[in-house]
TILOBA-767937 format. One record per residue: x, z, y of N, C-alpha, C in turn. Coordinates in steps of 0.2 Angstrom, whole numbers, plus 5000, padded with zeros to 4 digits. Last residue first. Layout:
<rs>
XZYXZYXZY ...
</rs>
This chain:
<rs>
536752494957536452494951536852434947 537352624968537352544966537152544959 536352744976536752724971536752644969 535252744985536052744988536452714982 534052754984534352684983534952684985 533652894986533652864978533952794977 535152934997534452924996534352884988 536153084998536053014996535253004994 536853195003536253175008536253105005 537853194989537653234995537253184999 538353104979537553134979537253174985 539753094980539253044982538453054982 540053234979540153194985539653144987 539753234965539553284969539553264977 540753144959539953134958539453174964 541953194964541653124965540953124965 541853314957541953314965541753244967 541853284944541353324947541353324954 543153214943542453184941541953214945 544053314946544053264950543353224949 543753404935543653424943543553364948 544053324924543453344924543253374932 545453314927545053264927544353284928 546053464935545853434930545453374930 547453434948546853464946546753444939 549053484954548653454949548053484948 548353444970548553424964549053494961 546753514977547553504977547853484971 545553424986545753444980546553444980 544253425000545053434998545153454990 543153325008543453395005544053395003 542353265024542753265019542853335014 541953235037541453265032541753245025 542853225046542753155043542153175036 542953365049542753295056542653235050 543453435039542753445041542553375046 544753385040544353375034543653375036 545353435052545253375052544753345045 545553565049545053555053544853475052 546653625042546253575037545653555042 548353655047547553655049547253595045 549753645047549453705042548753705042 550353535052550353605057549853665053 549653455041549953435049549853505051 549153455029548753445034549053435040 550153485020550053425021549553395026 549953605015550253605022550253535024 549553605001549053595005549253615013 550353484990550353544993549853545000 549953374985550353414981550353484984 548253314989548853344991549253374986 546853234993547153264988547853274990 545153205001545853215001546253254996 543753115000544053164997544853154997 542253065009543053065009543353125005 541052935011541252985009542053005007 540352865025540852855019540952925017 539452845036539052865030539652865024 540252795047540052865046539752895040 541352685048540652695043540552775042 542252695058541852615057541352645053 542552825057542352795062542052725063 543152825044542552865045542252835052 544452745045543852715041543152745043 545052835053544952765056544252735052 545152945046544852955052544652885055 545852895035545152925034544852915040 547152865040546652825036545952835037 547552995044547452935049546952885047 547753065031547153085036546953035041 548652975025548052965022547453015027 549652895038549452945033548852935031 550552745042549852775042549852835037 551752685040551452705047550852755047 552552755026552152705029552052735037 552152875011552552835016552152775020 550753005014551052945010551652915015 549853135012550553125014550753055010 548553145006548553145013549353125016 547753024995548253074996548353085004 546052984994546652974997547153034996 544552904991545052964988545652944988 543052864998543752854999544152914996 541652784993541952844994542752824994 540952664994540552724995540952784995 541352484999541552544997541152614998 540552385003540352404997540752474995 540952365016540152375015540152395008 542252325015541952385018541352415016 543152225009542552255005542252325009 544052175018543652135014543152155011 544552295025544352235028543952185026 545052375014544352385018544152335022 546152305010545552305005544952325010 546852335021546652265018546152255015 546952465021546452445026546452365025 547652495010547052515009546652485014 548852445013548652415008547852425008 549252545022549152485024548752435020 549252665014548552655019548652595021 549752614997549752645004549252635009 549252574985549952614986550052634992 547652564980548052554985548752594984 546252504970546852554971547352534976 544552514968545052474971545652524972 543452544954544052564958544352514961 541852594948542252534951542852554955 541452714936541652684943542152634943 541352754922541052694926541052674933 542252834918541552854918541152804922 543352774916543152794911542452824911 543752754930543452704926543152714920 544252894933543652864935543252804933 545452884924544852934924544252914927 546052784929545952774921545252824921 546552814942546052764941545752764934 547352924938546652934942546152884942 548352854932547852914929547352924932 548852774942548652744937548052784933 549152874953548652824954548252794948 550152944945549652974947548952924949 551052824944550752864938550152914940 551452794958551052744953550852784947 551152874972551352884966550952834961 550152844984550852804983551152814976 548452804984548952854981549652814980 546852784985547452774990548052834987 545352704980545852754978546552744981 543852684984544352654986544952704985 542452654973542952704975543552664977 540852604971541452574972541852634976 539852684958539952664964540652634965 539252714944539552644945539752614952 539452874934539252824941539552754940 538953014926539352944926539152914933 539153174924538653124926539153074928 539553284910539753244915539253184917 539153324897538653344903538953314909 540153294888539553264888539053264893 541153374892541253304894540453274893 541353504888540853484893540753424894 542553514882541953504877541253484881 543553534891543553484888542853464885 542553634904543053634898542953564895 542553664920542453614916542853614910 542653844926542953784925542553734920 541553954934541853924926542153854928 542054054947541753994945541953964938 542154224944542654154946542254094943 540654294952541154294947541554234948 540354404966540454334964540954334958 540654514973540054524967540154454964 542154574978541654534978541254534972 542754704988542654694982542154624983 544254694999543654694998543354664992 545554794996545354734996544654724995 546954904999546154894999546054825001 548354964991548054904995547354894994 549655074992548855064991548655014995 551155094987550755064991550055054989 552255244985551755214982551255164987 553955284980553455264985552755234982 555055424977554555364977554255354981 555955524979555555534974555055474973 556655514991556955544985556655544978 555255545001556055525001556355564994 553855494997554155564996554955544997 552455415003553155405002553255495002 551055305004551155375001551855375000 550255205014550855215011550955295010 548955075014549155155015549755155011 548254925021548854965017548855035019 546854825021547354865024547754895018 546054665022546054725020546554775023 545654525024545154575028545254655024 546754435020546154455016545654515019 547554455031547154395031546554395026 548054575029547654575034547354515034 548854535017548254585017547754595023 549754455024549254425018548654485017 550454535033549954485034549554455030 551054635023550554655029550154595031 551954545016551254575013550754605018 552754505026552254455023551754485020 553254625029553054585033552554545031 553954655016553354695019552954655024 554854535018554454555012553954595014 555954525029555254505029554754505023 557154565028556654615032555954595032 558254495022558054475027557454525032 559654575013558854575014558754545021 560954585014560654585007559854595008 561654595025561654535021561354535015 561854775023562054715029562154645024 560854845012561454835016561454775019 559154895018559554865014560254855017 558054915027558654975026559154945021 557454815039557654815033558154875032 556454705050556654775049556854785041 555954575050556654585051556854665050 554354635056554754575054555454605055 553754785052553954755056554454705053 553354875041553154815041553254775047 554154995044554454945038553954895037 554155075053554455025055554554975050 553855215050553355175055553555115055 554955245041554255225039553855195043 556155295045556055225044555255195043 556155425046556055405052556055315052 556055455032555355475038555555435043 556555345020556755385025556055395030 555755305005555855285012556055335017 556255314987555855334993556155295000 557055294976557255334982556855344988 555755284964556355264967556655304972 554655254955554955324956555755314959 553255174963553955174959554155244959 551855084963552155134964552755134960 550354994970550954984966551455054968 548654984968549155024969549855004965 547254904974547754894971548354944973 545554924974546154964976546654944971 544154844980544554854975545254874977 542754924989543354894988543754894982 541254934998541454934991542154884991 541155035012540854965008541254995002 541855065029541255075024541255025020 543555055033542855035034542355065028 545155065040544655065035543955065037 546155045049545854985047545254995042 546555185051546355155057545955075055 546055295038546455245041546255205046 544955395036545655415035546255365036 543755355038544155385044544855385042 543055325027543255265029543755295037 542955445021543555405017543655365022 541755485027542355525028542955475027 540855375026541055385031541755425033 541455295009540955335014541155345020 541955174998542155215004541655235007 542255164982541655154987541955204993 543455064971543255124976542655114979 544055014956543455004961543455074964 545754984953545255034952544755014957 547454964946546854944950546254984948 549154984947548455014945547954974948 550854984941550254944944549654954942 552355064942551555064939551155014945 553955094936553555054940552855054938 555255194933554555184932554255144937 557055164931556455204934555755174931 558755114937558055114932557455174935 559655124947559755154941559355164935 558955084958559555044955559855064949 557555064964557855104959558455084955 557354994976557355054976557555104971 557254874970557854884973557954954975 556054874963556554874959557254884963 555154894975555254944971555854934966 555454744979555554814984555654874980 554854684970555554664970555754734975 553454734970553854734965554654724966 553154674982553154734981553554764976 553254544981553654574986553754644984 552254514971553054504969553454534974 551154544976551354594971552054574970 551054444986550954514988551254564983 550954334978551454344981551654424985 549754354972550254354969550954364972 549054334985548954394981549554414976 549254194987549554244990549454304988 548754134974549454134975549654184981 547354164975547754194971548454194972 546554214990546954154987547454194982 544854284988545454264992545954224988 543854414984543754334986544454334990 543854504968543954494975543954424978 543354584954543254524957543454534965 543754654940543954674946543854604952 542954684924543354634929543454664936 543354834914542854764918543254734923 544354984919543854924914543454884918 545854944929545054974928544654944923 547354944921546854914924546154944923 548954974923548355014921547754984926 550554934918550054904922549354944919 552154974919551555004917550954974920 553854954916553254934920552654944915 555355024918554855024913554254994917 556954964920556354974923555754984919 558054904912557954964913557455004918 557754754912557654804907557654884907 557054684926557554694921557254754916 556154644936556354704937556854714932 555854504931556154524939556554584940 555254514921556054474920556254484926 554054564923554654614919555354574919 553554474931553754534934554254564931 553254374921553654354926553854414929 552254444914552854434911553454404915 551254484924551554534921552254504918 550354374928551054374931551354434928 549254384920549654324920550254324923 548854514923549054504916549454444917 548554504937549054544936549354524929 547454414936547954384940548554434938 546454494928546854434926547354404929 546254584940546554604932546754544929 545554504949546254534951546654554944 544654364947544754434944545454454945 544054284962544454284955544554354952 543154174974543254234969543754214962 544454104986543854094980543854154976 545254024999544854084997544354064991 546653975002546053944999545753994995 547853975016547454015011546753975009 549153855012548653895017548153915013 550653835008550053845005549653895010 552053825010551653765010550953775007 552853945008552253935015552053875016 553653954998553853905003553453885009 552854034990553454054992553754004998 551753944987551754014991552254034995 552453854980552053824986551953884990 552753934968553353904972552953874979 551453944965551854014967552453984970 551153824960550653854966551053924969 551853814950552153764956551653794961 551353904941552053914943552153874950 550053834939550153904941550853914944 550553724932550253714939550353774942 551053784919551553754924551253734931 549753804914550153864916550753844921 549253674912548853724918549353774918 550153624903550153594910549753654915 549753714894550353724895550453694901 548553664890548653744892549253744894 548853544885548453544891548553624894 549453584874549853554878549553544885 548353624867549053674868549353644874 547453504866547253564870547953624871 548353434857548253424865547953474868 548253514845548853504849548953484856 546853504843547253564844547753554848 546853364841546453394847546653464848 547653354829547853314835547453344841 546853424820547453454822547653414829 545653344820545653414822546253444825 546153174825545953224820545953294824 545353064837545853104834545653144829 544252974840544952934838545452994835 543253054843543153024837543852984835 543253104856543453144851543453114845 543853054870543653014864543753054858 544453154879543653124881543353084874 545653174877545153214873544253194875 546253074884546353064876545753114874 546053134895545753044894545753044887 546853234896546053234896545653184894 548153174895547853214890547053234890 548053124908548053084903547853114896 548053244917547553194917547453144911 549153304914548553334912547953294912 550153214918550153234911549453254909 549853194931549953124926549853154919 550053314936549353274937549353224932 551353344934550753384930550053354930 551953254943552053244935551453284931 551353314955551253234954551353224945 552053434955551253424954551053364952 553253394957553153414949552353414949 553253364970553353304965553153334957 552853494974552553434976552653384971 554053574971553353584969552953524969 555053514978555053504971554353524966 554653544991554653474989554753474982 554653684991553953644991554153584990 555953704988555453724983554753684984 556453664999556753634994556253644988 555853745009555853675009556053635003 556453865004555853855004555653785005 557853845006557553855000556953845000 557653835021557953775018557753785010 557153975023556853915025556953845021 558354045019557754045016557253995017 559254005028559353985022558853995018 558554055040558753975039558753955033 558654185038558154155037558154075037 560154195036559754215031559054175031 560254175051560554125045560254145039 559654275057559354215058559754165053 560454375051559754375049559454315050 561654345057561554345050560954335049 561154365071561354305070561254305062 560954515071560354465072560554385070 562154545070561754565064561154525065 562754515081562954475075562554495070 562054595090561854525090562154495084 562454715085561754705084561654625085 563954705089563754725082562954705081 564454695101564154635099563854645091 565054785115564754795108564354745106 566254715124565554735124565354735116 567654725135567454735127566654755128 568654635145568054675145567854675138 570154625155569754595150569154655150 571554545164570954595165570354565160 573354535164572654515161572154575161 574654495176574154545173573554505169 575354385180575654465182575154515178 575954235179575554285177575854355177 576454145193576754185188576254235185 576054075205575654065199576054095192 576354135216576854075214576554055207 575654235219575554175224575854115220 575154285202575354295208575354235212 573554285190574354275192574454285200 572754345178572854365185573554335187 571554295166572254285168572354295176 570254365157570454335163571154345165 569254375142569954395147570054345152 567954455133568154415138568654425142 567354495117567854505122567954455127 566454585108566354525112566854525118 566454665093566554675099566654595103 565754745078565954695082565954685090 566554885070566154855075566254795077 566854985056567154935060566454905064 567155165053566755105052567055045058 567855275057568155225051567755155052 567755335069567355365062567555325056 568255265078568655325077568355355069 567955095073567755155077568155205074 568954945073568855005070568555055075 568254785077568854835078568454905076 568154595076567954675072568554735075 567754495088568254515083567854585080 567554335098567254405095567754415089 567954285114567954275107567554345104 568554195129567954235125568054225118 569554155143569354145136568854195133 570454085155569954135154569654115147 571654015157571554065162570954115160 572053915148571353905152571253955156 573453945144573253875145572553865149 573454075143573954045147573753975149 572454085133572354115139572754085144 573154035122572454005125572354025132 574154125119574354055122573654025124 573454255117573854235123573954165125 572754205104572454225111572854205116 573354225092573454155097573054165103 573054345087573654335089573754265092 571754335084571854365090572554345092 571854265072571454235077571654255083 572454375065572754315064572554285070 571454485065572054485069572454425069 570354475057570254445064570954445068 570654535045570554475045570454445051 570954675050571554645047571354545047 570354735065570154705058570654665056 571254855074570954775074570854765066 572054965074571254975073570854895073 573354945073572954995069572254985068 573654875085573754835078573354895072 573254965095572954915094572954875088 574255085093573455085091573155025091 575455095096575255055089574455055088 575655145109575855075107575655045101 574155215116574755215113574955155110 572955185124573555165126574155175122 572055255116572155185116572655155118 572255395121572355375114572555305112 571755375134572455395133572655375125 570455355131570755305134571555305133 569855405115569955415122570355355125 568755335104569455345105569455355113 567455285101567655345098568255375101 567055165104567455165099567655245096 566055165116566155125111566455125104 566255305120565655285119565655225114 567755285124567455335119566755315117 567655185134567955165127567655215123 567355245146566855225142567055205135 568655235155568355305150567855285145 569555095153568955135156568655185151 571255085153570655075149570155125153 572855005157572255055159571755025155 573854945150574054985157573455025158 574254895135573654925139573954965144 574854785126575154835130574654845135 574954695112574454715118574854775120 576054565106575854635106575454655112 576554435109576554475100576254525101 576954435126576754395119576954445113 576154505138576754525134576554485127 575454545151575354485147576154485142 574754695151575254655153575454605149 573054745154573554745151574154705154 571554825157572054795160572454795156 569754845154570454865154570954815157 568154905151568554865155569354895154 566754895140567554925142567754885146 565154905145565654865144566254905145 563954975148564054955141564754915140 564255075162564155025159564355015152 564555215166563855205164563755125160 565855215169565655265164564955235162 565855115180566055105174566055145168 564955185189564755125185565055095179 565855295192565255315189564955245185 566955225198567055255192566355265188 566255175209566555125204566655175197 565855295215565455255213565655205208 567255345217566755385214566355335211 567655245226568055255219567555295215 566855265236566755195233567155205226 567255375241566555375239566555305234 568555355244568355385239567755395236 568155255255568655235249568555275244 567655345263567255285261567655255255 568755425267568055455263567655405260 569655345272569755375265569155395262 568755305284568955265279569255285272 568755435290568055405286568255345282 570055455292569855495287569155475286 570255355301570655345296570355385289 569555395312569355335309569655325302 570255515314569555515312569255455308 571355455319571355505313570655515310 570955395330571155355324571255395318 570555495339570055445336570355405329 571655565340571255595336570755545333 572255455348572655485341572155525337 571555465359571655405355571855415348 571655595363571055585362571055515358 573155595367572855635362572155615360 573155495377573455485370573255525365 572355545387572055485384572455465378 573155665390572455675387572255615384 574355595394574355635389573755655385 573955535406574155485400574155525393 573455655414572855595411573255555405 574655725415574055755412573655695408 575655675423575755665416575055685412 575355735435575255665435575255635427 575755865436574955845433574855775432 576955935436576955865435576155845432 576756075439576956035444577155965442 576356105425575956105431576156075438 576756005412577056075418576556055424 576055985398576155955403576256035409 576255945378576256005385576355965391 575355925363575855905369575855965373 574855975352574755915354575355895358 575456105342575156095349575356025350 576056165331575456125330575156095337 577256215330576756255328576056215328 578056125336578256135329577756175326 577556125349577556075345577556085338 578256265352577456255351577256175349 579556225352579356275346578456265346 579656155362579756125356579456165351 579356245373578956185372579056155364 580456335371579656355369579256295368 581456255376581456275370580756305366 580856225389580956165384580956185377 579756345395580356305395580356265389 578356355404578556355398579256315398 577756395417578356435415578556415408 576556325420577156325424577756355422 575556215409575956275411576556265416 574656175397574656165403574956225406 574656115380574856175385574856135392 573256055371573856025376573956095379 572655995355572856065359573356045364 571255915348571955915352572155965356 570455965334570355965341571155955345 570556005321570655935322570755915330 570456135320571056115318571056035320 569556255326569556195327570156155327 570156375321569256375321569156295324 571456375318571056405313570256385314 571956325328572156275323571556315318 571556415338571156345339571356315333 572356535336571556545334571256465334 573656475338573456505331572756505330 573456455352573556405347573456415340 573456595356572856545357572856485353 574556635353573956665349573456615350 575256555361575456555355574856575350 575056615374574756545372574856525364 574356775373574856735374574556665371 573356885384573356855378573756795378 573456955395573356995389573256955383 574056865405574156935405574056955399 574856715399574256745400574456815402 575656565398575756625399575156655402 575156445396575656465390575656545392 573456375396574056395400574556435395 572656235388572856305387573456315392 571456145382571856155387572056225386 570656045370570856105372571456105376 569355925367569955945371569956015371 567955915363568355845363569155865364 566655985354567156005359567655935358 565356015348565455965352566055965356 565156145343565256075338565456015342 566056285349565556235350565656165345 566856395346566356375340565856325341 567756415357567956385352567456365347 567156515365567056435367567256385361 567556625359566856605358566756535360 568956625361568656615355567956595353 568856635375569156575373568856565365 568256755378567856695380568256635377 569156845371568456845368568156775371 570356815379570356795372569656795368 569956755395570056805390570156785384 569556645402570056685405570356735401 568956485400569056545397569556585401 567856355407568456385409568356475405 567456195401567256275401567956315402 567156055410567656105408567356175408 566655895407566355965408566856015405 567055745414567155795410566755855412 567655585415567055625416567255675412 568855505422568755545415568255605417 569355435434568755425430568655445424 570555505438570655445433570055425430 569955605445570355545449570355485444 569555695436569055655439569355595443 570855745431570455695427569855665430 571255805444571655755442571255715436 570055905445570155845450570655785447 570355975434569755945435569855895440 571656025438571555995432570955955432 571256115449571656055450571556005444 570356205445570156155449570556095449 571356275437570756235433570456185437 571956325447572356285443571856245439 571056415453571156355457571756305453 570756515444570256465445570556405449 571856575432571856555438571356505440 571856595418571556645422571556635430 571256485406571656475411571456545416 570956365394571056445394571556455401 569656265393570356275397570456345398 568756145383568956215385569656235387 567856005388568456025388568456105388 567155865383567055935384567555975382 566755715392567255755389567055825390 565255635391565655675395566155715390 564355535387564955555383565455595388 563255535397563055535388563755555385 563755505408563555575407563455585400 565255405402564655425406564455485405 566955375407566555425401565755425405 568155275404567555295409567255325404 569955255404569455275399568855305405 
</rs>
């Protein structure tokens, strides 16, 4: 063993004879063991030298005048217990040597046999090195264990092991973070009957088959419910792996549990949303087909009313009653379209009070007999500019929420009033601003909203209802519609005493445009222009053709875009206006047909119709302006069709543009 100057052996040697110390130094040097020997002759010198932190070896004579070897051994064991201690003595006998080893000495060497010193020193240094290395390994192992324990304690996944015994689970170990997941300690969960008592009874049969699956596949995963210590069930995602010995015999199962309650809740919300989407698709399709039927009924009734001389007063009254019923049915289909989100915003001035009156009967049916509905309207019309169907949806969602907050009955109030906001009032809400507004208030005497939930009520999918009884979309839709109408919502809430939603919408000075009444037929302007009518529904097509021809227009009718193209190729120069449905069977839609014809004839006038306005493709109606067109939503009165046709033909028309 060679020692450079950087790693010289530092030896404390308790010896009162200098010549003996020199002999030991010479023996070590002869073996190429570079050393620095610190000679101590007294107890004080020896114990002072022992405090050095860089000692490698302690040598000691057994017999000293004032300090015995056994006392020195005891002092070294106290101050430097890990440093090798070797007696170098000429007087120690065998019995004393054995006793010194029993007391903790590393070895002994007789002075008249110093040839043993170097092997003894090297062996002692080697052994202490091994002990130090082992201690470092043990310390690293303990540090790793502490780190692993910390990671397991902080991990959301509970880790366990169990014996692969069929029929029941016998846990051999469970991580302590089980208590965070289920409230039970690991010791409680290792009890024999714990597992069978906590797993959900409906999930137990499926879990009974898990051992066989694990033996076949070595790795399985599944979800099940397990009871928390507080009595509630939680969903858990379990992963299991089979550990086998060298012969392939299963010896242990390692597994993890991860709380999947939130994920299961989101999956359920997704299923609910998909269900609502499917219902919405169905509602939209029904409304579209129903609109076509209403268009046929309403159009034919209006055709009958055009010729007053053919009917008695009683017949005309009856026809007008039927026409009113058709218009009310059209309002219902508009609500279906709003529910199915197949209705893009079509802003127009309307009286909010009228909308509430028309919706009141339906609202009473929704809330039931145990809730008292009171509608207080401000005097006079309350005009706003917006989409009637969307505002109706806002009212419906708020009323449904209020109903659910009053399971044992209560009072529901709907109030409107006109408000003028000045600088002070406009600062009361981040979205508030100066101006004239119509205030729509919906209040209830229900349970109210918990204060911790109040900041989240307009977030999509946030709900405080029981699991599976709400999608959390109602108030999010309300918020979006109000924002789309350039308004804002303020919420007043008292837990246990009710909630009030105040909706501020910009007031409109414009009145609702007057619709053309049947009595106004004498004022309708007629025409003789050529109209290309494209509609796949035969009854709607026939009714529309009759309405147009009754006012003098010459109509070519087609059941598809392909048929319309054949007519166009033969008579393109004569066609002045294209009246087409947007969605039709075949390779071309009404939109694509209009764009193709408009490219060929930019002066062509275009009117689109549809049973629902999302037929625009992606919900956007930008293409209508690209072909200089306009849109009519079915069903619309015959008078509206005739007025729109005449207005479109007269736009930018020269005196000679109209056919004679």
